[in-house]
N, C-alpha and C positions, 0 to 999 in steps of 0.2 A: 482713413478719409472716405474711401469708396464705400466702406460698410456703413459709415454714418449717413451718407447720402442715400443709400439703399434703404436703410431703416426709416428715414424720414419719408421717403417715397411709399414705403410699405404702410405706414401709419396713415398718410394722407389717403391712400387707396381704401382703406378700411373705413374711413370716416365719410368717404363720398358714398351717399345712398340715393341721390336723385337730383333733380334740378331745384335750385333755390326759388323762392317766391319772386324775387325780382326778374330772374330769367324768364319764368312763366309769364309775368306781367308784360315784359318787353314784347314777347312772342305774340300774345294776344293784341297788344296795341299795334303791332306791325300788321297783323291779320286784318284788324279793324280798318287801318288806313287803306290796305290793298282792296277791301271790300267797298269802302267809300269811293274810291277811284273806279272800280269796275261797274257799279250799279249804274251810274249816269251814262257811261259809254255804251253798256248794254241797251239800255232804254232807247237811246238814240239810234242805235243800229236796228232795232225793231221798228222804230217809226220810219226809218229810211227803206226798210225792206216793204212795209205796208205801202208806203208812196209808190215804190217801184212797181209793186203788183198792180196797183191801180192804173198807172200809166201803161203798163204792158197790156192790160185788159183794153184800155182805150185804143191803143195802137192796133191790137189784134182785131177789135171790132171794126175799126175804120178800114183795115186792110180787107176784112170780110164784106162789109157794105160795098166798098169800091169794085170788088171782083163781081159781087152779085149785080150790081147796077150796071156794070159794063157788059156782063153777059146777058143779063134780062132787064133791060131799060124800063120796062113796065111793072116791075115788082111793087108790090103794095107795101105801105109802111108797116102794117100790121104783121106781114110776113117777114120782113127784115127784123123787127123787134123780136119775133118768135125765135128767129135763128140766132139772135145775139144773146138770148137767154141762156144759151149753152155755155156762154162765157162766166156765168155766176159761180163763183166759189169763194170760199174762205172770207176774206175781207170785202170782196167784190159782191155787193148786195143787188145791184141792178145796172144792166148796161142797155141804153136806148138810143135810137137814132131820131133826129128831129125832122127830116124830110127825104124824099127820094131823088133829089137833084144831084146828080154825080158831081156837079162843080161846086155845090154848096150844102153838103151835109155835114152834120156834127154829131159824133158819137160822144154821149155823156156817160160817165161812170159814176155811180152812187149819187146821182142827182147834181152832178157838176163838179165833183171833186176832182175829177180828171177828165179833160176833153181832147178829142183828136179828130181832125178831118179839115177839109178846106173851108168850111163855113164857120169854124170856131173862132 
């Protein structure tokens, strides 16, 4: 009896030479489903990261303008915008301030995509 089982297993082992077509098709379908789920998640994460970068630039610009205006109340608008140009990087193409009033300035990033300050 044991010899017969061993013979069947030995014959079966010799016949197995790889994966069947159905097994490969199932693996490809599963990978396709995982990719279909992962791509929208990745693109939403990339959009969230870009939005966070713009908000961070606006916040940094507002802090920079507030400290500059507190230290030097007569700072010219052009000088403030020149200093804010240092915040331009990657998705941030422009950072500008609209006026030199400490209580009413607004720092704008990429033409208003993100804004920060008491006057916004």
